[in-house]
N, C-alpha and C positions, 0 to 999 in steps of 0.2 A: 437308684439302687444303691445300697451300702456295700461295704467290702465283702462282708460275709455272703451276702446274696451272690455277689459277682463270683466270689469264690466257689460257691456252690454250682453256679452255672458252668465254670471252667472245668470242674471236675466230671461234667458230663460230656466233655468234648470228645472223649474217645469211647462213647457209648457204642455198643456193638449194633444197635438199631440206627441205621443211617438216618432215618427220619428224625430221630431225637437229636442226634449230633448236628444235622443240618438246622434244625430249629434253634438250637443252642447258638450256633454260629450267627444266625440271622438276628437273634435277640441281642447278642454282643454287639454286632455291627450297628444295630438301631440305636444303641447308646451313644454312638458319636466318639468324637476324639477324646473326650473327658475320661474314657474308660482306659486309655492307653497306660498311664502310670500304674494302675491296678494290674493289667495284663503283664506289664514288665516285671512288677513285684512277683506275681505269680510264676512267670517264667524262671526267675532266679531261684525260687523256692521249689520248683518241680524238679524231680528226678527221672521223669517219664519222657524219653525223647519224642514220642508221638505227640504227647500234649504240647511240649516245647515247641515243635515244628508248627502245630496248629495254631499256638499263641503267635509265632512269628509271622504267619500268614495273616492272621487277623489284624496284627498291628500294621503290617504293610499295607493291607486293604483300607484301613482307616486313614493312615497317613496319605494314601493316594487320594481319597475322597476329600481330605482336608486341603490338599494341594490344588486339586481341581477347582474346589470352591473358592480358594484364594485367587486362582488365575481368573476365574470369572468374575469376581469382584473388581480385580484390577482392571480387567477389559471393560467392564460396565462403567467403571470410574474414569474412563478415557485413555487408559494405558499411558498416564502422563510420565511415570517414573520409570525409565528404562531398567535401571539397576534393580528396582523392585521386581520386575518382570523376570529378569535373569535369576535373581535369588529364588523366586518361587520355582523356576525350573530346576535350580540346583538341589532344592529340597527333595526332588525325586530320589536322588542317591544319598543326599546328606540332610535328613530330615531336622537335624538339630542346628543347622547352620544359622549363623547370626547375620542379619541384614546390616546391622550397625557395623560389625566387623569388616564386611565387604566394603561398605561406603568409606570406612576409615582407610582402607588400603588404597582406594582410588584417590582419595583426598591427599594421601601422602605422595602418590605418583604426580598428581597435579602440582602439588607444591614444589616437588623436586625440579619440575619443568619450568614452573612459573618463575622461579628465582634465576633462570637462564634466558627468560623469554623477554623480547622486546615488541611491545605493542605497535611501535612506529614502523616496523618492518612491513614490506608488502605481503600479501596473502601467500604466495609461493614461498618466500623465504621463511615466513612463519611455519608453514608445514615442514620445510627442510630442517628447521631448527628442532621441532618436535621429533622428526624422524632421527636426527643424530643422537638425541638423548633416548628415545623409546627403543630404538634397535641397537644403540651403541652402549652407554653406561648401564642402562636399564636392562639390557640382554633379552628383550622380547623377540621372539622368532617364530616362523612356520613350525608346526610339529609335522614334518614330512616323513619322519621314521614310522610314527604310529598314527597316520592320518585318520584312520576310521575308528580310532579309539572313542568310546562314548565320553571319556573324561575331557576330551576337547571341547565339548559342548558345555562343560561345568565351569562356569565363571571363576568359581573359588578355587578350582584346581589350576586353571590357566594364570590366575594372579599369582598363585604360589610357584608354579613350575616355570612360567614365562614361555610356555609352549602351547599352541592351540591352532584351531582351524581358522579359515578366513573370517567367519562371522564373529567368533568370540574375541578374537584379536581386534577386529573392527569395532565392537562394542566398547571394549576398555579404552580404545584410542579415542573414539567418539566422545565418551564421557569426559576425558581429560580435555579434549578440545573445547567441548561446550563449556566447562568451568573456566577455560581461558577466554570465553566470550566469542568463539569463533563460530560461523554459520555452516557447521559440519553436519551431514545427515548420511543415513544408510542408503545404499542403492542395490535393488535386487536384480542383479545381472544373472542370466543363466549359468549355471555351474560355478559361479564365483560372486561372491558378496564383496562389494566395495563401498567406499565413501565417496561423497561429492562435497567440495566447498561451493556454497552457492549464495550470492547475494545479488542485489540488482544490477551490479556492474560487472560481476565476475563469476565464472562456473568453470570448474575443472574437477578431475577425479583422482582418487587416491587408492591405490592397491596396497593395503596393509599387509596382506599375505606375502607381498614381494617387496618388504622393507620400506614400504611407503612411497613407491615409485609414483610419480605424477603423470597423468595422461589426459588426453582430450576426447571431446565427443567424436572426433574423426577416428580415434583409435577404437572406441566402442563400435562405430559403424563397421569397421574392419572385422572386429571380433564376431559381430553378429553375422556378418556375411560368411565368415569362415565356418560358423556353426550351421550356416545354411537354413536358418530360421527367420520368420518375419519379424521385422523390427517392430517394438512397442514402445510406448511412452514411459512405461515403467522401468525400461532399462537405462533410462537417462535422468529420471527425477527422484527426488527424495521419496522414501517409503516410511510408513508409520512405525512406531514402536511395536504395535500389535503385529504387523508383518514380519518385523525382525524376530519376535518370540516365535511366531509360526514357522519361520525359516529354521530356528534352531531346533524346534521339534522335528522338523522333516529330516534334518541332518541327523539328529538323535535316532530316528527310526531306521535311517539307512545304516548307521553305525551297528545297530543291534541286528540288522539283516546281514551285514557283513560278517558279524561274529557269530552268526547262527543262533542267536538268543531270540527265538520267536515270541516267547512269552513277553519279555521285555518290549519287543518291538509292537505288539498288540496293545500293551498297556499305554505306550507313548502315543500310538494312533488315537487311543480313546481320549488321552489329554488334549491332542491336537483337535479332535472333533469338538471338544467342548469350548474351543475358541472360535470355531467357524460359524458364521451365521447359517441358518437353514437353506437360505437361497444361495449360499456360497459354498456348498459342499464341493470339494476338490474339482 
């Protein structure tokens, strides 16, 4: 469709006949993401608040579809690039966010640690060195004041504010550690996301939310016992990038529930379901 035809469609968005306006909305949505720039132009040129609101809703619906499609493509490709997965999630609130800009930010953090890093140190001392910089001069920390804020799940916001929830802080820390060549992975503990350093000779755990404190398998045993739940292998072993993304989405759902934003909570549930296998429904 050309711009004139799209313009004609948009003019019918406030038609008094609900069937007509609904048909127009469905038609616009069927055109896909390519129609967004036309809609944005029409929004700017419109002086009708009802039309503007409907255009905003259509743009959001289209952007949500694009995001879900990207996420499924990422998943079907093996979910290899964790930062790409986090970027896709962040486009839920920041649709124009640049993946390259995010990667450049992490690259700079990596470089600032690398110049103070000694590969000949043992694993524990390497983690302690990262901790001293990440939580020291870089000033990353837990966002305990606004723990349930949805922005804690947005990697771009956490990179900028230096405050986040356990999983987003872990992701940034993990990406830096991987660039340093370290075998560091995410671990899905109940109520807390942590990291593990694991190779053939060594395994220990890192609580990034608590300034990178190092702990052992025995500490996890005690933690699970305190929660009074049955121990599972996933509480001790590395999880996949897809599982990390799914946990971020679950955190985001909880954030919107805590802030009583049911509409967004349902939207994020829809995003989460798009990443689950049919046989793996929650």
